[in-house]
Every structure is written in C-alpha cells, then in structure tokens.
N, C-alpha and C positions, 0 to 999 in steps of 0.2 A: 932688642930693647922694646918693651911693651909701650905702645903709644897710648897716652891718656891725657885728658884735659880735666882740670879741676874747676868746678863752678861753685862760687860762694853765694849762697842764698837760693832758697827754693820758692821764691815768689813767682809772679807771672813771667818775668824776664828770665830768671834762672831756670824755671821749669821748661820754657820754650827753648832756651839755649841748649839745655841738656838733651832734650828730645831730638833736636836737629843734629847735634853732634853724634849721638848714638845711632840715629838713622843713617848716618854716613859711615858707620862701621868703626867708630873710635870710642874707646872706653871713657866713661865719665865718672868722676868722683864728685858727688853733689853734697856740699857741706851746708848744714842747716842747724842753727843754734836752738831752735825750738824742738822739743819742749824743755830742754835744759835751762834755757833762759827765754822768757816770754816778753816781747816788746809790749808796751801798754795798749796798743791798738789791736793786737791779735788775741784770739780766743781759743784757737786750736793749734795743733802741731802739723796739720796737713799742708801739703804743698799748695801754692797758688790760692791761699785764703784771701777772699775779698774783704778788705777792712772798712771800706767806705760804702759806696752804693753797690747795688747788685745789677746795675745797668751798664752795658757796653755801648750805650747811645744808639743813634740811628743805624738801622740795618739796610737803608736804601742805597744800593750801590750804583744807582743811576743819577742821583742828585745830591749825594752827601759824601764829604771827604772821608769821614770815619766809616761809613757804610762801604765805600770803595775799598778802604783798607781791610775791612772784614772779608770782602770777596777775594782780594788778592791773597790774603792769608789762607783762606780756604783752598784756593788753587795751589798754594805752596805746600800744603800738607801741615798746617799749623795745628799743634796739639791743643792750644788754647781755644781756637775756633771750633775744633771738633768737639771739645767739652762744652762750649757755649751752645752749640746747636743741639747737642744731646740733652742738655739740662735747661732748655729754654722755657720761660714762663711767659704768659700773655703780657704784653706791654705796648700795644698799638704798633707803631712803626719802629719801636726800639728793640734792641736785642738785650733782653733782661734774662737773668738766670736764677735758678734755685741756688742760693748761695752755698749751702752745705753740699748739695749734690755736685756742683761744679768742681769744688775743691776735692771732693772724694774721687771723682772721675779721673782728674789729673794725677792725684796722689797714687791711685791704684795702677794707672798705666805706667808711671815712672818706676814704681817699685817692682813691677812685673818685667821690665825690660832687662835682658841678661847683660847688657853693657853699661847699666847704670848702677852705681854703688852709692847708697846713702851713708853719710857719716854725720851722726848727731854730735856736733861740737860747735863752740863759738870760735870763730877765726878772729884773732885779736891783732894779727900783724900781716903785712903783705908777704907773699911767698918769696923764696930765694930765686935768684936768676936761674933760668933754665927750666923752671916748672911752668908750663903754660896754664894760665888761669884766667877766668872771667869773673870779675867782681860784679855780682848782680844782687847785692845786699839790699837794694832798694833805698827808699828815703828814710827807712827806720833802722839803719845799720847800728850795731852796738857802738857805744862810746869809744871803745878801744880801736875798733876797725875804722871808725870815722876819723879818729885822730891820726891813724897811720896813713889814710888816704889824703887827709889834709896836708900832712907833711910831704907826701910824695908829689903833690901838685903845687908845692910852693905856697901853701896856705891860701890857695885861690878857691877853695870850696865855698859855697854860698848856701843860704837857707831861705825857705819860705814856709808858711804855716798852712796846713791842710785840715779840713774839718769833716766830721762824720755826722750823718743824720740819724735820728732815732727810728726804731722799728717798733710798731704797735701790734698787739694781738688783735686779729680782725674781729674776733667774737666780742671784743670789748667796745667796738664802735657802735654808736646809737644810730640805727638806720631809719629812725623816725625823723631824723634831721639830715643824715648823709644819704647819698645815692650813688649808684654806679653810672658812669658815663665817661667815654673818651672825648677829649676836646675835639669839637667839630664832628663828633661821631666817627672819627677815624679809628679803625681797628674795632675789636670787640668791645661792647659797652662795659664788660666786667673787668677790663684792663685797669681801670682807675676808680677809686672811691673818692667822692668829693664832699667836702665839708664847707658849707656856705657861711659867710659872715655879712651882717648888715653894716652900714656905714658906721654906726655907733660902736658896734662890736669890733670892727676892724681897728678904729683909732684907739679904743680902750686896750686892745691886744698890743698894738704898737707901743703905747705908753708903758705898759708893764714890761714888755720885751726890752725896751731901752733901759729901764731902771733895774732890771734883774741883776743879781750878783753873778759875775762871770769869772772865769779863770784868767788870772793876770800873769804876765811874764816878767822875768827880771829884765832889766835894761839891756843886758848883753845878749838876751835871747830874742829881742824884738826884731821882726823881719816882715817882709811883704806877704800878703795872702795871695794865693793863686786865684785869679779872677773867676775861673770856672768853678770854684768850690768855696765861695765866700760864706762865712757864717751868716746866718739869717739876721742876727742883730747888727753885724757890720753893714749889711745892705740897708737896714733900717736907719742906721746912723747917717746915711747919705741923704736922707730926706724921708719924711713920714709917708710919702706916697710911693717910695721906691719899690716896695714889695708888690704894689698893684701892677707894676710893669715887669715883675719877675715871677717868683714862685707862687704868688697869690693872685695872679691876673685872672679875672673872671670870664674872659672871652671864650666863645665856643661851647658854652655850657648852659643848660636849662634845668633848674631845680624842679623836679616833678611834684615836690611838696607844695611849692608856691609858683606854679607855671607862669603866672602873670607878673611876677616880680623878679627882676634880674638880680642875682647876688652881687653885692658890692665888691666882695673878695671871696676867693675860694682856696682852700688847702686841698691838695691832691695826695692820695696815698697809692703807691704802686705795689703790685704783688712782689713779695720778697722770697717766697719759696714755692716749690712745685705743688705742695698740698694746699696752698693759699690760706694758710693759717696766720701768716705774718704780712704786714703791710709797712712799706718804707715811706716816711714823710718826705715827699719830693721837694728838694731844694731847701730843706730845713736843717742843714749842717749848723752846728752850734758850738759855742764855747761857754755856754751857761753851765753853772754847777748843777749837779744831778738833781738836787731837791728843787731848784728853781725851774729846771726843765719840766718836771711833772706839774708844778704849779702853773706855769705859763701856758704850756701846751694844752692843759685841760680847760683853758678858757675857750678853746676852739669848739664851736657847736658840733656835737657828734662825738667829741673826744673827752667829754666831762668825766667819764669813768674809764678812760683808756688805761690799759695795762701795757707796760713797756717791756718788750723782750730785750731791747738794748737801748740805752740812752746815748745821746750824741756825745762827741768829744772832739778834741783837737790835738794835733801832734805836729812836731817840727819835721820838715822834710829837708834833706841835704842833697845838693846837686853840685857837680863840678862844672867848670867853664870849659866844656868839651871842645869848642873850636880852637882853644888855645892849647890845652894839655893833651888832647888825643890826636892821633894821626887819622888818615882816611879810612883805616880798617879798625877804628875804635880802640887802638892800642895806646897805652901811655907812652908819650914820646920819650921820656927819660928811662922808662922800664918797659920795653916793648913786649916782654913776655906776659905782661898784665894787660888785659882788655877790660872794658866796662860795658855794662848793658843795663837797660831799664831806666827807671825814673832818676837814678843817680846821675845819668848823663844829661838830664835836662829836657827829656820828653815828658809829657804829662798825659795821664790817662791809662786805663788798663790795657787797651788794645795797642796803644802806642808803645807801652813798656814791653809787651810781648813781641811786637814787631822788631824792636831794637834787640831783644833777646835772640830772635831768629837770625838777624844779621850778624850779631856777635858770634853766635854759634857756628854759622856758615863760614865767616871769615877765619875764625880760630881753627876750624877743622882743615881748611885749605892750607893754612900756615903749617900745621903739624904734618900734613900729608905731602907738603911740597907742591901743591897745586896752585895754578893762577887764580886769583880772585877776580870775579866779574862783578863790578858795581851795578846796582839797580838803575835802570833808566830814570833820569830826573823827572820824566813825565808821569811816572807811576807814584802811587802813595808810598810805597817802600822808598823810592828814590827821593821824594819830597821830604820825607821824614829824615832820611840820611843827610840831605842838604841842610836841613835845619841844624843838625848836630855839627855841621862844618861851616856854618855862617859866621864870618868874622866881621860883618859890616857894622854891627852896633852893639848895644847893651844886651848881652845874652841872657834870656829868661826862659823858664819852662814854658812849653807850648804844646797844645793839642794839634793833631793833624788838621789842616784847613787848606782851602784852595789857594790862599795867598802864598803858600809855600811852593806851588807848582809853577813851571814856566808858563808865561802868559799865552793864552790862545785867543786870537782875535778873529780868525776867519778860516775858511776852508776852500779848497778848489772844487768846483762843480764838475759835472760830467762833461761839459763843453769846454773845460779848461779855464773858466773864469773864476775870479776870487769872490766869494760871498762872505760878507761880514757877519759874524755870529752875534746875535742880539744878547743882551744881558740875561734874559730869561732862559736862553738856551745854553749859556756858557757852562753851567755846572754839568749838564748832561754831556757836553762836548769834552770836558775834562775827563769824565768817567769813561766815555767811549775810547778816547785816546789812550788812557791808562790801561784799560783792559786789553787793548790790542797790543800794547807795548810790553805788558808783563809776561805774556805767554812765551816769546822767544827767550827772555831772560831766565824764566823758570826752567825751560828746556836745557839751557846751558849749565845751570847750577844743580840739576836734578841729583838727588841723593843716590 
C-alpha cells in the first residue's frame, strides 16, 4: 500500500507541513481551492501568499522570541525560512520579504518536489476514517469546510477579526515632506520612509479617521480583534492620543526638512517588494471602506497624491479550542486520523503558523511510518509554541510566540558552582541561549 498524507490548504502552515512530510520520504497530496475559489483576502493562486504584512517581525535570535523561532526553523530546514532569507528586503532588524517573490519561491519548490502532488479543488468535508490528513486551511477556510470542522469539534470553534494594511506606490510619495530614516538609526536609513505630522495635522487626521465610514458586521459575526493587528481606527477609538504611542510614535526620528522641529507624529512605510517600488503603511491595518481609505490617508503629509497598489481590508479568522479538542500530537481527539496546523489551531503570526505546520507534518509522518514521536523541549521556541496549544489553564486565545510561554529562567550556575541570579536585562538573552542549546539534540533525533 502506498503511504501518503493529504494536506488541505497551501498557505504557510500547509506548505511547511507538506515540505516536511515529503522530506521524510512520504508522498503528499496538497489540496488548494485557489484559483477555483478565491478567498476575499487573497490575490493569487500561489502557495504561501502573504495576505497581511510582508514582515515576519524581529530577526534577532539573541533577544527576541520570534527571532529565536526564526533561527530554530532555519536549523530545522524550514522551507518558509529558506524562502524568507532568499527573498529578504531591507527592514532594519526585522525580517521582511518581497511578497510576490516569497510566494513564488515556495510555490516553485513545492511543485518541483517529486513526492508532492497538487490538487486544485475545494475540500468541503472532513475525510473518511483511515485517510491521514492535516487541515491547514488557515483562518480563511471555505464556509463548507469551516462548518464541517465546527461540527467535528462540537461547535467549539471561535472567531476573531484580522486586518490588512494598505500598500502605496513609492514613486507617488512626496519626498519634499517625507524622508528616509530607521528609528534610532538602527539598520539602513532606506529601510523606512517617514511622513511627519504637526500637532494640528495629527488631531485633524484622528478626527477624520474616527468619523470615516467603515465596514460593519452583522451581530452574529461580531468578535474580538487580535491585539497584534488592531485596525488603526479601533486603536484611535481607545483615545485620541493612542496612536502617538503606537504606529504614529515620533521617537527616534529627525526630520531633515525641519531639523530643529520634532514631528508630533510620524507615519512609517516599510519596503514591500525587492524592487522597492511598493511601500507598506506600518501599523495601518484598517476596516475603512475603500473610498474612505484614500480620502483619509491622503491627509498624511507626503501622501497627498499617493497611489495605492492595495487598499486595506478586514477578514474573519476561525480557530479551534486546541487544548480541548486536540491531543498532544495535534490530532482531533474524536477523529485521530485528522490533524490540524497553522492559525486555525490558535497560533498567531506567519512564522508561528509555519512552525505549527512543521510540527504537524513531522508528527503525522511519524504516525504513518510507525515511528516514535519526540516532542520539542519546552525550553525551545518550538516547544513553547506547542505548550501554548496544549495550555488548558484559562481562556484560550490566539497568541504570538513570546517569552511568557517559556519555562521561567531565574539564574544559572557559575564556574565555581554558585548560583547567579539573572537580571531582567539579561533574561531574554538567557532564554535564547538555553533554547539554541536545547534545540540541537532534538533536531538530531527528528532529522528527516
């Protein structure tokens, strides 16, 4: 009998899962409904399309939890991190990618692998018992598949809303008002374009932002926003000064056009493609209607004549209560031939989704081949993320990787055998050092 695993969804999690399965010598049938059916947030039929930001966040693996996860995935042979490194664009200390190049890289690698078969179809029901499958349909699964999943988990699926930031053509930005500079001059100065606002301009902008016409939801669709991706107008609703401490904070920047006058607020635009013809409005996810976005955002000095390659938007994300409905190997307790991966499990973020895809692919391959599964050490980023999916202590909500998910580290033994307490400023580095030491033996044990 031919051994094969079916993966539903060719997003970040599904692409990573398929790659890890095939790397371990098992055939993969990868089901993707695009281009036959296009979700509202997608623009192409290519695998691993980035529908929100083009940033994978901090790449510092000595002081950042997500940067640590990047490094662990590199060591593990992640396809997503290979693509990110190959398609990297300048973004200071962040790992940002050429959006189209990133997706093209992964799509090409998957199609070229002899053990991966693409099937263009919409999966509308859960597969029959005995067929090993990973559901990696993401937060934008079709209505039919979402309904089937909801029924399988006893109607325990949950929702939250996620938003997309606009993308501007760089040649439409007015550089008599805008300028290049990274905050605190970290990274290359060309990584970010800055548009300054005076106090009067800032409050006029906030007033119009709050009064602009927005997409509304039916009562049965209302749900929580993920705090890491709040629409800019929702942030403004929390107080007229909120944006000054968020995406419009003016710190670490000096306007060369008026060097003696500090900007009251600043809007930053990050490189969105390798050619640097497109710029993403950092932190400006929005649920404003399209016409309103152009009217409101053109109030920003430097963007008066902005041309938009893509306007912002909002979509509903679906996730399941993983600690309750999944077992330790990400299998549905009631139907263990079905596993889940990616944002639908309740992780949040591109890299986190891919990492859970990695784990699901590894777990399912071991199951099919009859091999023992070795769980990642809890001291690693992989293990901390897995622990979040198994956390039954409270109200389960989507979460990015963060050091709060790791086992507490308070001190270390010195050369003379004494215990030295680790100070707060050293703790992040200590978490990273411990994780990178512990990930190596795990990767040796699970090597493809």
